[in-house]
N, CA, C and O of each residue as an XYZ file, in Angstrom:
456
protein
N     125.082     71.781     91.984
C     125.814     72.334     90.867
C     127.282     72.563     91.219
O     128.074     72.976     90.372
N     127.638     72.293     92.473
C     129.044     72.423     92.870
C     129.935     71.537     92.010
O     131.038     71.935     91.637
N     129.447     70.315     91.692
C     130.235     69.419     90.843
C     130.515     70.062     89.488
O     131.616     69.933     88.953
N     129.520     70.753     88.935
C     129.735     71.389     87.641
C     130.762     72.500     87.752
O     131.616     72.638     86.877
N     130.696     73.292     88.807
C     131.665     74.385     88.958
C     133.095     73.853     89.041
O     134.013     74.443     88.471
N     133.283     72.746     89.745
C     134.602     72.116     89.815
C     135.008     71.649     88.422
O     136.147     71.847     88.000
N     134.068     71.027     87.712
C     134.319     70.546     86.363
C     134.671     71.707     85.429
O     135.640     71.632     84.674
N     133.881     72.774     85.488
C     134.133     73.944     84.647
C     135.516     74.517     84.920
O     136.236     74.874     83.988
N     135.886     74.604     86.170
C     137.213     75.125     86.502
C     138.315     74.239     85.933
O     139.356     74.739     85.508
N     138.092     72.920     85.922
C     139.101     72.031     85.348
C     139.222     72.252     83.836
O     140.306     72.099     83.273
N     138.118     72.608     83.181
C     138.157     72.925     81.758
C     138.878     74.260     81.550
O     139.734     74.379     80.673
N     138.533     75.244     82.346
C     139.160     76.568     82.214
C     140.672     76.493     82.372
O     141.403     77.255     81.740
N     141.136     75.587     83.205
C     142.579     75.438     83.414
C     143.283     74.931     82.158
O     144.500     75.074     82.040
N     142.552     74.352     81.230
C     143.141     73.809     79.997
C     143.227     74.837     78.870
O     143.837     74.583     77.831
N     142.615     75.989     79.087
C     142.549     77.024     78.058
C     143.570     78.109     78.385
O     143.593     78.603     79.513
N     144.419     78.493     77.425
C     145.378     79.566     77.706
C     144.684     80.800     78.286
O     143.583     81.159     77.868
N     145.329     81.431     79.234
C     144.723     82.558     79.963
C     144.486     83.787     79.095
O     143.767     84.697     79.509
N     145.068     83.834     77.910
C     144.848     84.974     77.019
C     143.410     85.025     76.502
O     142.951     86.068     76.037
N     142.701     83.895     76.584
C     141.334     83.840     76.074
C     140.341     84.165     77.178
O     140.506     83.754     78.327
N     139.310     84.908     76.807
C     138.310     85.381     77.768
C     137.045     84.530     77.702
O     136.514     84.269     76.623
N     136.581     84.109     78.853
C     135.326     83.367     78.973
C     134.183     84.344     79.168
O     134.352     85.398     79.780
N     133.023     83.990     78.647
C     131.811     84.779     78.887
C     130.626     83.834     79.003
O     130.687     82.682     78.574
N     129.569     84.329     79.578
C     128.337     83.553     79.710
C     127.585     83.632     78.391
O     127.439     84.712     77.818
N     127.113     82.498     77.912
C     126.326     82.431     76.682
C     124.906     82.021     77.070
O     124.595     80.835     77.179
N     124.060     83.014     77.274
C     122.691     82.758     77.725
C     121.868     82.015     76.680
O     120.916     81.317     77.028
N     122.218     82.156     75.421
C     121.472     81.478     74.356
C     121.472     79.962     74.556
O     120.464     79.302     74.305
N     122.597     79.414     75.006
C     122.713     77.977     75.216
C     122.904     77.606     76.685
O     123.210     76.457     77.000
N     122.726     78.576     77.582
C     122.923     78.345     79.016
C     124.267     77.643     79.240
O     124.340     76.573     79.844
N     125.310     78.273     78.741
C     126.649     77.696     78.794
C     127.669     78.819     78.973
O     127.321     80.000     78.995
N     128.917     78.427     79.098
C     130.026     79.363     79.125
C     130.760     79.226     77.801
O     130.909     78.122     77.278
N     131.215     80.340     77.263
C     131.792     80.382     75.928
C     133.197     80.958     75.967
O     133.468     81.935     76.665
N     134.080     80.336     75.207
C     135.406     80.884     74.965
C     135.711     80.668     73.490
O     135.378     79.622     72.933
N     136.336     81.640     72.862
C     136.733     81.534     71.461
C     138.244     81.345     71.436
O     138.996     82.168     71.958
N     138.675     80.252     70.822
C     140.071     79.840     70.821
C     140.648     80.030     69.415
O     139.995     79.712     68.421
N     141.849     80.540     69.344
C     142.528     80.687     68.059
C     142.935     79.335     67.493
O     143.189     78.390     68.240
N     142.994     79.251     66.177
C     143.346     78.007     65.490
C     144.709     77.476     65.951
O     144.900     76.262     66.035
N     145.645     78.359     66.246
C     146.985     77.930     66.664
C     146.976     77.134     67.960
O     147.849     76.290     68.168
N     146.016     77.382     68.830
C     145.932     76.688     70.120
C     144.955     75.519     70.088
O     144.847     74.777     71.064
N     144.246     75.350     68.986
C     143.128     74.405     68.975
C     143.559     72.952     69.176
O     142.897     72.226     69.917
N     144.625     72.513     68.554
C     145.022     71.104     68.687
C     145.417     70.754     70.115
O     145.028     69.702     70.623
N     146.182     71.618     70.764
C     146.590     71.315     72.140
C     145.391     71.347     73.085
O     145.288     70.515     73.986
N     144.485     72.305     72.882
C     143.290     72.372     73.728
C     142.422     71.136     73.495
O     141.920     70.545     74.451
N     142.245     70.743     72.244
C     141.441     69.559     71.921
C     141.987     68.335     72.649
O     141.216     67.566     73.222
N     143.277     68.149     72.633
C     143.884     67.009     73.315
C     143.636     67.032     74.809
O     143.356     65.998     75.417
N     143.738     68.207     75.398
C     143.492     68.322     76.845
C     142.033     68.051     77.189
O     141.743     67.404     78.195
N     141.111     68.542     76.360
C     139.681     68.311     76.613
C     139.351     66.829     76.517
O     138.553     66.313     77.299
N     139.965     66.149     75.558
C     139.717     64.715     75.398
C     140.109     63.941     76.641
O     139.560     62.873     76.909
N     141.053     64.469     77.400
C     141.472     63.824     78.639
C     140.563     64.108     79.822
O     140.669     63.444     80.853
N     139.679     65.076     79.694
C     138.786     65.449     80.800
C     137.384     64.877     80.615
O     136.810     64.314     81.547
N     136.834     65.022     79.412
C     135.492     64.509     79.143
C     135.550     62.999     78.943
O     136.536     62.470     78.430
N     134.494     62.316     79.348
C     134.435     60.859     79.212
C     134.227     60.421     77.768
O     134.731     59.373     77.364
N     133.489     61.212     76.983
C     133.149     60.813     75.608
C     133.353     61.969     74.650
O     133.293     63.143     75.019
N     133.597     61.589     73.408
C     133.777     62.565     72.327
C     132.965     62.066     71.138
O     133.167     60.952     70.654
N     132.032     62.917     70.670
C     131.122     62.531     69.590
C     131.286     63.464     68.410
O     131.463     64.670     68.581
N     131.228     62.905     67.215
C     131.184     63.721     66.003
C     129.988     63.259     65.172
O     129.210     62.411     65.610
N     129.848     63.816     63.982
C     128.659     63.509     63.182
C     128.570     62.029     62.810
O     127.474     61.516     62.585
N     129.695     61.346     62.744
C     129.669     59.930     62.362
C     129.482     58.979     63.540
O     129.122     57.820     63.334
N     129.717     59.437     64.764
C     129.623     58.557     65.934
C     128.449     58.873     66.848
O     128.133     58.083     67.738
N     127.801     60.007     66.646
C     126.742     60.451     67.560
C     125.613     59.431     67.694
O     124.977     59.363     68.746
N     125.352     58.654     66.678
C     124.304     57.637     66.746
C     124.546     56.590     67.818
O     123.613     55.888     68.208
N     125.771     56.466     68.302
C     126.110     55.514     69.359
C     126.018     56.120     70.762
O     126.238     55.425     71.754
N     125.697     57.399     70.843
C     125.621     58.096     72.129
C     124.353     57.693     72.885
O     123.437     57.098     72.317
N     124.319     58.027     74.168
C     123.137     57.762     74.987
C     122.015     58.728     74.606
O     122.253     59.734     73.938
N     120.812     58.417     75.029
C     119.669     59.290     74.728
C     119.885     60.716     75.238
O     119.611     61.662     74.499
N     120.369     60.909     76.480
C     120.591     62.295     76.929
C     121.622     63.039     76.071
O     121.484     64.241     75.843
N     122.641     62.338     75.599
C     123.658     62.990     74.768
C     123.094     63.345     73.392
O     123.390     64.412     72.853
N     122.288     62.456     72.830
C     121.664     62.739     71.534
C     120.683     63.905     71.664
O     120.630     64.781     70.801
N     119.918     63.906     72.738
C     118.977     65.012     72.978
C     119.738     66.332     73.084
O     119.322     67.344     72.519
N     120.840     66.315     73.799
C     121.663     67.519     73.946
C     122.168     67.996     72.586
O     122.108     69.188     72.285
N     122.659     67.080     71.775
C     123.141     67.449     70.442
C     122.036     68.108     69.632
O     122.289     69.080     68.921
N     120.818     67.594     69.728
C     119.690     68.176     68.996
C     119.404     69.600     69.459
O     119.014     70.447     68.655
N     119.597     69.870     70.748
C     119.374     71.219     71.273
C     120.362     72.218     70.676
O     120.090     73.418     70.630
N     121.496     71.723     70.223
C     122.494     72.571     69.567
C     122.357     72.530     68.051
O     123.244     73.001     67.340
N     121.274     71.981     67.554
C     121.053     71.915     66.119
C     121.768     70.760     65.442
O     121.954     70.759     64.225
N     122.165     69.783     66.234
C     122.897     68.636     65.697
C     124.393     68.895     65.698
O     124.849     70.004     65.978
N     125.138     67.863     65.384
C     126.590     67.963     65.284
C     126.943     67.772     63.813
O     126.722     66.706     63.237
N     127.490     68.813     63.226
C     127.821     68.792     61.802
C     129.305     68.470     61.617
O     130.055     68.379     62.589
N     129.715     68.298     60.367
C     131.118     68.007     60.075
C     132.042     68.975     60.808
O     131.792     70.180     60.850
N     133.092     68.442     61.371
C     134.132     69.167     62.099
C     133.681     69.666     63.473
O     134.508     70.164     64.236
N     132.414     69.551     63.805
C     131.958     69.905     65.145
C     132.093     68.678     66.032
O     131.998     67.543     65.567
N     132.313     68.923     67.306
C     132.485     67.830     68.266
C     131.660     68.131     69.508
O     131.601     69.268     69.977
N     131.033     67.098     70.023
C     130.325     67.182     71.298
C     131.102     66.328     72.296
O     131.193     65.109     72.148
N     131.654     66.974     73.302
C     132.306     66.277     74.409
C     131.272     66.123     75.512
O     130.515     67.057     75.776
N     131.223     64.969     76.161
C     130.260     64.768     77.251
C     130.859     63.955     78.383
O     131.784     63.163     78.202
N     130.290     64.186     79.557
C     130.543     63.353     80.731
C     129.222     63.264     81.481
O     128.656     64.285     81.871
N     128.733     62.050     81.682
C     127.511     61.861     82.458
C     127.871     61.969     83.925
O     128.841     61.364     84.380
N     127.085     62.746     84.669
C     127.364     62.989     86.076
C     126.035     62.952     86.825
O     125.377     63.982     86.976
N     125.640     61.773     87.292
C     124.351     61.637     87.978
C     123.213     61.960     87.040
O     123.060     61.321     85.999
N     122.410     62.950     87.402
C     121.267     63.361     86.584
C     121.615     64.479     85.617
O     120.727     65.163     85.108
N     122.897     64.665     85.362
C     123.330     65.750     84.472
C     124.297     65.221     83.416
O     124.963     64.201     83.597
N     124.344     65.955     82.311
C     125.362     65.737     81.284
C     126.206     67.004     81.249
O     125.710     68.080     80.915
N     127.474     66.871     81.591
C     128.398     67.985     81.432
C     128.868     67.930     79.983
O     129.211     66.861     79.479
N     128.884     69.078     79.314
C     129.194     69.051     77.887
C     130.154     70.150     77.482
O     130.297     71.173     78.151
N     130.795     69.902     76.378
C     131.600     70.887     75.677
C     131.256     70.758     74.201
O     131.333     69.665     73.641
N     130.883     71.851     73.572
C     130.546     71.836     72.151
C     131.625     72.624     71.413
O     131.831     73.810     71.667
N     132.294     71.957     70.516
C     133.425     72.481     69.757
C     132.934     72.856     68.370
O     132.592     71.984     67.571
N     132.898     74.163     68.078
C     132.382     74.653     66.798
C     133.438     75.457     66.064
O     133.670     76.617     66.404
N     134.088     74.866     65.061
C     135.020     75.653     64.240
C     134.261     76.733     63.467
O     133.131     76.520     63.028
N     134.890     77.875     63.311
C     134.296     78.952     62.532
C     134.408     78.614     61.044
O     135.247     77.806     60.647
N     133.574     79.226     60.243
C     133.545     78.957     58.812
C     134.884     79.175     58.126
O     135.222     78.458     57.184
N     135.647     80.156     58.586
C     136.939     80.424     57.947
C     138.094     79.660     58.616
O     139.259     79.850     58.268
N     137.752     78.797     59.576
C     138.727     77.973     60.304
C     139.786     78.775     61.067
O     140.841     78.239     61.405
N     139.517     80.036     61.336
C     140.481     80.855     62.070
C     140.331     80.703     63.587
O     141.274     80.961     64.336
N     139.150     80.285     64.036
C     138.854     80.185     65.468
C     137.897     79.032     65.723
O     137.268     78.490     64.814
N     137.816     78.683     67.000
C     136.879     77.669     67.450
C     136.102     78.236     68.630
O     136.696     78.790     69.555
N     134.783     78.104     68.606
C     133.971     78.458     69.755
C     133.799     77.193     70.587
O     133.426     76.142     70.065
N     134.070     77.302     71.871
C     133.861     76.191     72.795
C     132.840     76.640     73.817
O     133.047     77.617     74.537
N     131.722     75.907     73.873
C     130.688     76.153     74.868
C     130.705     75.011     75.858
O     130.719     73.842     75.474
N     130.704     75.351     77.129
C     130.750     74.357     78.193
C     129.575     74.590     79.122
O     129.317     75.721     79.533
N     128.856     73.515     79.456
C     127.701     73.661     80.324
C     127.249     72.324     80.885
O     127.932     71.309     80.757
N     126.089     72.351     81.505
C     125.480     71.141     82.082
C     124.001     71.143     81.696
O     123.343     72.183     81.681
N     123.502     69.945     81.385
C     122.097     69.780     81.023
C     121.542     68.582     81.791
O     122.295     67.713     82.229
N     120.236     68.545     81.946
C     119.614     67.390     82.601
C     119.811     66.154     81.744
O     119.708     66.201     80.518
N     120.096     65.046     82.417
C     120.274     63.768     81.690
C     118.937     63.110     81.482
O     118.864     62.031     80.894
C-alpha cells in the first residue's frame, strides 16, 4: 500500500491547503470538500495525475475493475466523474461528486482491488 500512500500524497498536493481531508469509512476512501471557485483548477490538476477520466457517457468503455468500482459508488451520474489509474492488482480512484446546489465538490480518493 506504500504505492497508494505516495499516490494519495501527490493528489493532496494538488488541493489548496485551506481544505481539510478526512477519512470516509463509508467508501474506504479519503474525502475532501472543495469550493466551486477552486474546482476547475483542481480538476485540471487531477486529470494530469490519473490515467483515465470517466463520466456517465464514457464509463461503458472502462475496464471491468473500473466499471465494478463505479457500481460500488452507485454508478456515475451526470456531472460526476470517476478518475482511475490501474496499479498492479489495484485501482487507484478519485470520485468527483458535485453537490446539488453546485457550491462544492466532494472528492473521494482511495484504492480498490482490480
